[in-house]
N, C-alpha and C positions, 0 to 999 in steps of 0.2 A: 223185337225177339227173333230169332233165327230157327229155322228148321233143323240146322244142322247140329248132330250130336245130342238130339233131344230123346230122353228115354220114352219108351211107350208109356202112354197114360192110362190110367184105368178108367173104363167106360162109366157111363152113369145114365141109368134108365134106358130109354129107347136109343139114345146115341150109343151106348155101349153095345147094344145088338147091331147097329150099323157098322161099328168098328169090327165086330167079330165076322161080319160079312166080308169086309175088306180083306181081312187075314186069310180067309178061306179062298179068296179070289175065285168066286163061284163063277163057273163058265155058263150057267143057264141064263144067258142074257139075249137070246135069240127072238123067235117070234113070240114065245110066251111071255118074256119079259116085256117086249114091246106092246104087247096087248094089254098087260097090266098097267104100264105107265099111261097108255092112251086111255083107259078107263078111268084112272086117277085124274087127268086133266079135263076129260069130258064130262065126267061124273062129279064125285063129292068135293073135288078141289074147286069146283065152280059154284060153291055154295054161297049164300049171303056172307057178309054185307055187301049191299049193292052200291056202295060208294067209298071213296077214299077220304081219310081223315088224319091229319097229323097227330091227333091224340091217340090213335091206336093202330093205324096202318104199318106194317112193317115193310122194308124195302130190301129186296135181294137182287143185286146186280151181278150178273155173271159175264165176265169178259173172257171169251175163247179166243186166246191169242193166235193169229195167223189163220183165221177161218174165212174163207171165200163165201160171199153171199150165194154165188151161183152153183155151190155145191151142197146147197140144203134143198130138200123137197119143196118147201114152201116159196122158194125162189125159182122153182121150176126144174130141179135137177131130177133126172128120170130114175134115179136109183135111191134105195130107202136108207139113206145115211142118217136121217134125222127125225124118226117118227114122234119123238117127245117134243122137240122144238116145233114141229110142224103143226102138231095139235095145239100147242100155246099159241101159235099165230093165227089158226083157224079161229080161235074163240077171242084172241085179243087184237092187237093192232100190229101190222107190219108195215114198214116203210120200204118201199121197193127200190129207191134209188138213195140209199144212204151212202155217204161218202166220209173217208177218214180225212182229217186235216193234214196227216202226214203218213207216209208208208212205213214208219217203224214204231216201236213201242213208246218210248219216253215222250216225245213231243204229242203223239196221238193221245196217250191216256191223260196227259197234263192238261190238254185241251178239254177232254171230256169231264174231267172233275173240277174244272173251274170256269167253264163256259167262255174261255177266251182262247184266242188262236195262238199257235206257237210263235208267231212273229211278235205278238203283244207281250207274251210270257218271257220272250228272249232266252228260250231254252234250247234252240237249235242254233248252229254255228255255221254261217255261210263259208267261212274259210275252212272249217271243219279240220283242224289239226288235231284235236284231242277228243272232241265229243264227250266231255265230261260235265257239261253243264246240268245244273239241278233246278228243280222248281224252286222259285224264290219264295221265302216264308211270308212276304207281304201278300201273297194272293190267297184268297179265301177259297177253301175246297169245299166240295158238296159234303163231306164228312163233318167239317167244322159247322157248317150252316145246320145241318140236322142234329149235331150234337148240341148246338145251342138252342134247339127246340125240343130237348129231352130225350132224344134217341141214344141208345147204346150203340156205339159203333165198332164194328169189327171189320178188319181188313186183313186177308190172308192171299198173299201173291206167290206164285211159283215162277214169276218172271223177274230176273234180277234188275232189269231196267226200271222196274217199279219199287226197288228196295228203299228201305228207310234212308239210306246214305243220300239219295236223290230228293229227299224231303217228301215222298208220296206217303208218309205216315201222318202227315198233318191232320189233326182232328180226329184221330182214332182212340178210343179207350184201349183197344188191344190191336196190335199189328204183328203180323208173321211174315218175314220175308226169307229170302234164300240165303242170307248170311254172306260168307265171303268166297262163294264159288259161283262160277257161271256155268250153267247146266249144258249149253249146247256146244260146249268144247268136246270133241269126240271122246276124249279119255274119261270125261265125266258124265257121259249120257246117262248111264244107269242111276246115277244120283238124282235125276229129274223127279220133281215132285209131281205125281200123277193125280188125276181128278179126284179118284176116290180117297186118297190121303188129304187133299185139301179139304173135301166135304166132311170127312171124319174129325179133322181138326176143328172146323167151324161148329159142328154139331156137338163135339165134346165141350166147347167154351159156351155154346148156347145153353146148354144145360147146367152149366156151372155158374160163373160170374154173370152171364147175361140172362140167366133164367127169369122168366116173368117179366122182363123189360121188352118195350117195344125197341125193334133194332133196325139199324142199317148196316147191311154187310155187303162188301165188295170183294168177290173171289175172282181171281185171275188164274186162268188155266193155261197150260202150255203144251198139252198133250198133242196138238196137231202141228206144232213148231218142230222144225229140224233140231237134233236128230230125232227121227221116229223110233219109238220103242216097240219092238215086236212082242214083248212079253205081256203087254196090256190087251192084245187082240188075239195072240195064239190060241187056236181052238175055239174061238168065238165067233158068232154071227157067220155061220157057214152058208146060210142062204145068200147072205150080201157077198161074201168072197166068191161064191160061184158066178153071181151076176155080174161082178167086177173083173171077172178074170181076163178080159181082153180089152180093158179100159186103160187109159195112160197112167192114173195115179191111184191104183187100188189100196195101197197101204194108207195114203192120206184119207182117203174116203172111210176107210174102216176106222182109223183113229177118230174120225169125226163121230161115227156110230158109237164108239166107246163113250166119249164124252157126253153125247146124247142120252146113253144108257144111265150114266152116273148122274145127270141132271134129273132124269126121271126118278131115280132112287131118292135123291136129295128131296125133291118135291113130295114124294110119298112120306118121308120121315117128318117133314115139316107138317103136312096134314095130320099125322098121327099124333103130333105134339099139339094140336089145335090151333095152327098157325095159318089158317086159310086166308086171313086177312093181310096178305102180303103182295105188294107189287113186285112182279118179276120183270127184270129188264135184261134181255140177252143182246149183246153185241160182240163184236171183234175189234182189236186195235187197228188191224189192217189185215189184207189178204195174202195170198201167196202166188208166185208166178213158177211155172214149170217149163219154160222155154217153148211152148207149144205154138203161140202166136208169133212170138218173137224169139228166136233162138237164143239171143243175147240176154233175154229177160228171164232171170231165174231168181227164186227166192223173194226178197223185198227189200225196200229201202233205197234201192239204187235206180229206180224207173217209177213212172207215174202211169203206167198202162192200167186198164181196168182191173186186171187180176190182182193187183196189190192195193187198189183204193176203193173198190166196191165191197162194202161190208153189210153183214146183216145187222138189222136194228128192230127188236120185237119187244112189245110191252105186253104183259099179261096181269089181268085182276079181275075179279068177278064184275066190277062195275064197267069194264071196258067192253063186255059182250054185247052191249047194245050199239056200240060205235062202229064206224065204217072200218072194216076189218084191213083193208089194204088202201095205203095212201101211195099215190104215184108221185108225189111232189118230190123234188130234189131236196135233201136235208144233209146234215152232216154230225159228226159225233159231238161236236162242241155244244149241240143242243140239248145233250143228255141232262146235264146238271139243272138248267133252267126249267126243263120239262118235268123232271122228278119234283123239284120244289114247287112248282105250280099246281100239279096234280094233287099234291097234298095239301094244298090251301095255304101254304106258307107265303107270307109277304116278304119278298126279299127283292132288292134292286141289283140286278147284275150290271156290270160296267156297260156303258153305251157302245163300245166297239166291240163287244163280244156277240155271242149268239143269243138267240131268243127261245122262248118256250114254244113247244110244238102242240100245246094243250088246244088251241083254236082248231088245228088240223085234226087232231084227235077226235074232238067232239063236232067236227063237220061244221065249224063256225067260220071257216076261211079257206080259200082255194088256192093260195099262193105258197110257194117257197118262202121262207124267212128272207132270202136274198135273191136279188136278180141274177148273180152269179157267184161262183164260188172258186176259191184259189187254194190249191194243195201245193205244198212245197217240201222238198227233201234235200238235205245237206249231209250226205252220207258217204264216207270214205272217198273224200274229194268230189263227189257228185254234187252239182249244184243245178237243180231243176225246179221248174215250177209249171203248174198247170191251171189253166182257167177253163171253167166250164159254164157255159152260157147257152140258153135255149137248147138247141140240139147239137151244139158244137162243143168241141173240146180242143183247146190249143196246149200243146206242150212246148216249153221253151227250155231248150238244152244249152245251159250256159257251159263255156270252156271250162275244163277241170282246173282246180285251184292249183297254183304253183307256189312252193314254199310257204303254204299257209295263206296266201294272197289270192283274191279272186283274179283270174285271168281277164285281160282287156279284150280278147279275141271276141269275134261276132257269134252270137247265139245261132242254134240251128233250130228251126220250126217244124213242128208236126201238127196238122190239122185234121181232125176226124170227126165224122158224124156220129154221136154218142148211140143213138137208137139204131140206126141202120147198119152201122159197122162196129159191132161190139167187140169183135176180134182186133179191130183198129189195124186194118191191113192196107187200107187205101189213104195214104198221106195226100191231102188236096192243098196243102199250104201254097206250094208254088202256083197253082191255079186261082187261088182265092187270096191275093194280096191285101185287099181291102179288108177282109174278114180278119186277117192276121193283125193288121194295123189297129182295127176297132177292139179286138180282144186284148192287145197289148195296153190299150188305153185303159180297159177295165182293170188289168193287172196293177198298172201304176196307181190307179184310184184306190185300190184295195190296200196297196202298200202305204200310201199317204195316210188313210184312215186308221191304220193299225201300226203306228210306231212302237218301238220297244218302250215298255212302261217302267222297266227296272234296268240296272246294270246287269250284265251277265254275272252269274254266280257259278263258280266251279267247284266241285269237290277237291278236297286236298289229297293228292296222290304222291306218296314217296316212292322213288325208285327202289325195286326189290320187294316191295310189300306184295301180299296176295292180290289185293285190288288192282295194283299196277299191272301185275302179270295177267291178270284176268282181262283188263281193258285192252292191253297190248295185244294179247291173243286174238281179241274180237276186232281188232284193226282201229280202235278208238284212240290210241296213242302210237305215235311213231317211235 
């Protein structure tokens, strides 16, 4: 089902009140609103039960597209962009060094919902002529797993890269996507589906067909993705606007505060509906670069610097309050599906070459990252780039640009950085450490051998002149 051209739906019960608040676009979302949602998270939201169980615990997964970890207070940002999310992190579990497997939406979310890496899913295209590959129906998604255990599954996405045409609706009883338009084209920016609309649609459905059922919901927000819409922040958060006056990206940070506020309102509504027994998962699909550390590095998808690959990963449920609240181990988003399934007590065996559950780390029963090293890859607009993270080191391998849809045979260019000491990645030590480069190239080769494509590539059918053809062409996905 698409958002497009849908008539306004009548509200029902508490969700109807939420929808009326959306229509008013109330500007009272500053200090008073923040205080309200902080009390929500610190107080009655943290009520019993004290454990999770697949028989009753709901799952609410919020993916905030293009959200950098280092722009949240919980990750050390000095400005108050995220009081609600910070409060959840203080009482729940935060992974300090969470990575995305790919710095753009489709392969990243595909990995998160299946527990497999983009290379195994064969959803990314090294030659990258068209970039219209979709998730193969062979792969079992988190929604399919939970639906098989009695969950009512709801997916609402405002990002067209997770539309049903790419098979991201697998396993959902109800799925809403963006239809046949791509929001980030400048002429269509005002048609962006904003967070309060996504939440209202979810609540409306929850008090209709989903009423009284344990649910799994995945909501994908795009409010902090370009182009940013000033209409959602105009006249709001005056104290934050003043604090951010002389910072490089004040509009981006205020958009984060908007999503944070809407997150608080959604959690308040769930509490009023008696749904405190809900595992809340907050992540992003990738970060965003502004050309601050590297002038050529802007937006995402085309580089593997920390700005685009370091993402938030936070879980909250009352039973997690006694756990270790901050985990320093390196993890990635492919761990999300195995972790949720494991926390709910569901027995399910994920493929051997995929990610593993983080439950041992969450419960303090293990002190290691699931893997000794991680690989991140991007093939975007003829970019062919890989990164290996191991110990305190990060190697970026820049392969020559593809030519005529075929990888070039030229020599790669290497960049080697210390992850902790050089977060801005300003000192490339590759030429001074050739042994380190060779060692990490061996790790990359090992990773590739262990994760061959498990299916043939599957692409959506695109006819010249159709709306989806024009959308993909405008985005640079089709020549």
